[in-house]
C-alpha positions as CSV (number, residue, x, y, z in Angstrom):
1,M,-7.0,-14.8,19.9
2,S,-6.7,-11.2,21.0
3,K,-9.6,-8.8,20.6
4,L,-10.0,-6.3,17.8
5,S,-8.6,-2.9,19.0
6,H,-11.0,-0.7,17.0
7,F,-14.1,-1.7,19.1
8,D,-14.9,-0.6,22.6
9,E,-16.6,-2.9,25.3
10,S,-20.0,-2.3,23.8
11,G,-19.0,-3.1,20.3
12,Q,-18.9,0.5,19.0
13,A,-16.2,1.3,16.5
14,R,-13.5,3.7,17.9
15,M,-10.2,5.2,17.2
16,V,-7.5,3.6,19.3
17,D,-5.8,5.9,21.8
18,V,-2.1,5.8,21.0
19,S,-1.0,8.6,23.2
20,G,0.7,6.2,25.6
21,K,2.8,4.5,22.9
22,S,6.4,5.4,22.5
23,A,7.4,7.3,19.4
24,T,9.8,4.9,17.7
25,R,10.9,4.3,14.1
26,R,8.3,2.2,12.4
27,E,8.4,1.0,8.8
28,A,6.0,-1.1,6.6
29,V,6.3,-2.6,3.2
30,A,3.3,-3.6,1.1
31,S,2.9,-5.0,-2.4
32,A,0.3,-5.5,-5.1
33,F,0.3,-7.1,-8.5
34,V,-1.5,-5.7,-11.6
35,A,-2.2,-8.6,-14.1
36,L,-1.9,-7.4,-17.7
37,T,-2.1,-9.1,-21.0
38,E,1.0,-9.2,-23.2
39,E,-0.7,-6.6,-25.5
40,V,-1.1,-4.1,-22.7
41,L,2.4,-4.7,-21.4
42,A,3.8,-4.1,-24.9
43,A,1.8,-0.9,-25.2
44,L,3.0,0.6,-21.8
45,P,5.8,2.7,-23.4
46,E,3.4,4.3,-25.9
47,N,0.6,5.3,-23.4
48,P,-0.7,8.7,-24.5
49,K,-1.4,9.6,-20.8
50,G,2.3,9.3,-19.9
51,N,4.4,6.6,-18.3
52,P,1.9,4.5,-16.3
53,L,4.6,3.2,-13.9
54,E,5.9,6.6,-13.1
55,V,2.5,8.1,-12.6
56,A,1.6,5.1,-10.4
57,R,4.6,5.7,-8.3
58,F,3.6,9.3,-7.6
59,A,0.0,8.4,-7.0
60,G,1.0,5.8,-4.4
61,M,3.3,8.3,-2.6
62,Q,0.5,10.9,-2.6
63,A,-2.0,8.3,-1.4
64,A,0.2,7.2,1.6
65,K,0.0,10.8,2.8
66,K,-3.8,10.8,2.6
67,T,-4.5,7.5,4.3
68,A,-6.1,9.0,7.4
69,D,-8.5,10.9,5.1
70,L,-9.6,7.6,3.5
71,I,-9.6,5.0,6.4
72,P,-11.8,6.3,9.2
73,M,-9.9,4.9,12.2
74,C,-6.4,5.6,11.0
75,H,-4.3,8.3,12.8
76,P,-2.8,11.1,10.7
77,L,0.9,10.4,10.7
78,P,3.9,12.5,10.0
79,L,5.5,10.3,7.4
80,S,9.3,10.5,7.3
81,F,9.6,8.4,4.2
82,V,7.5,7.0,1.4
83,D,8.7,5.1,-1.7
84,V,6.8,3.3,-4.3
85,Q,8.4,1.1,-7.0
86,A,6.5,-0.2,-10.0
87,Q,8.1,-2.5,-12.5
88,V,7.1,-4.8,-15.3
89,A,7.2,-8.4,-14.4
90,D,6.0,-11.7,-16.0
91,G,2.3,-11.1,-16.6
92,G,2.0,-7.6,-15.3
93,V,3.3,-5.0,-13.0
94,E,4.8,-5.6,-9.5
95,I,4.3,-2.8,-7.0
96,R,6.2,-2.4,-3.8
97,A,5.5,0.4,-1.3
98,T,7.5,1.4,1.8
99,A,6.3,3.9,4.4
100,A,8.1,5.0,7.6
101,T,7.5,7.3,10.5
102,T,8.8,8.0,14.0
103,A,5.3,8.3,15.5
104,G,3.5,6.3,18.2
105,T,1.7,4.0,15.8
106,G,2.5,1.9,12.8
107,V,2.4,2.7,9.1
108,E,1.0,-0.6,7.7
109,M,-2.1,1.2,6.4
110,E,-0.1,3.9,4.7
111,A,2.1,1.2,2.8
112,L,-1.1,-0.8,1.9
113,T,-2.8,2.4,0.7
114,A,0.2,3.4,-1.4
115,A,0.4,0.0,-3.1
116,S,-3.4,-0.1,-3.7
117,V,-3.6,3.3,-5.2
118,A,-0.5,2.7,-7.4
119,A,-2.2,-0.4,-8.7
120,L,-5.4,1.4,-9.3
121,T,-3.4,4.1,-11.2
122,V,-1.9,1.4,-13.5
123,Y,-5.5,0.2,-14.1
124,D,-6.7,3.7,-14.9
125,M,-3.9,4.4,-17.3
126,C,-4.4,1.1,-19.2
127,K,-8.1,0.5,-19.1
128,A,-8.7,1.9,-22.6
129,L,-6.8,-1.2,-23.9
130,D,-8.4,-3.8,-21.6
131,K,-11.2,-3.6,-19.1
132,G,-10.3,-7.0,-17.7
133,I,-7.2,-5.9,-15.9
134,R,-6.9,-7.5,-12.5
135,I,-5.5,-6.1,-9.3
136,E,-4.2,-9.0,-7.2
137,R,-2.4,-9.9,-4.0
138,V,-2.4,-6.6,-2.2
139,R,-0.7,-7.5,1.1
140,L,1.6,-6.5,3.9
141,E,5.0,-7.9,3.3
142,R,6.7,-6.8,6.5
143,K,6.6,-4.3,9.3
144,S,9.0,-3.2,12.0
145,G,9.1,-1.1,15.1
146,G,6.7,-0.5,17.9
147,K,5.7,-2.9,20.6
148,S,5.1,-5.9,18.3
149,G,8.6,-5.5,16.7
150,E,9.4,-7.2,13.4
151,W,6.9,-9.1,11.4
152,V,7.5,-10.7,8.0
153,A,5.0,-12.4,5.7
154,D,5.4,-16.1,5.4
155,R,5.4,-16.1,1.6
156,P,6.5,-13.8,-1.2
157,G,3.7,-11.8,-2.7
158,R,3.5,-13.6,-6.0
159,D,2.9,-17.2,-4.7
160,A,-0.3,-16.4,-2.7
């Protein structure tokens, strides 16, 4: 097992020095699932706050750009692309977030942050109808670029 990169030899947390890494195209895709009752799903189109899926998309995109402000050891990245999709699925809302950059470090945290905040936004917009909404299966689906190359999750997000 390789060692955790965010700790120095004495065990102190630190930001990783990525100045020696090559600037290459890097992309990551993350997902989340918001479990909703049939009643909440049926009420989505009539939400007085607006379309929860569209607001969640925008919230996720905004969150990806703020990742370094939220996660202490993340590097601020010039994102070249962010996309968040939210769609009704059996039992809830599926969220899929993609982030890309041409920087010297990966964008996994940006994609995960986008998916997480989009899911939280669906919760926020629907909580008046049900406080028991569950956010599930936030995970990295795939990443590409950089020294470690391509990585793909072994299972689709819904069967975890």
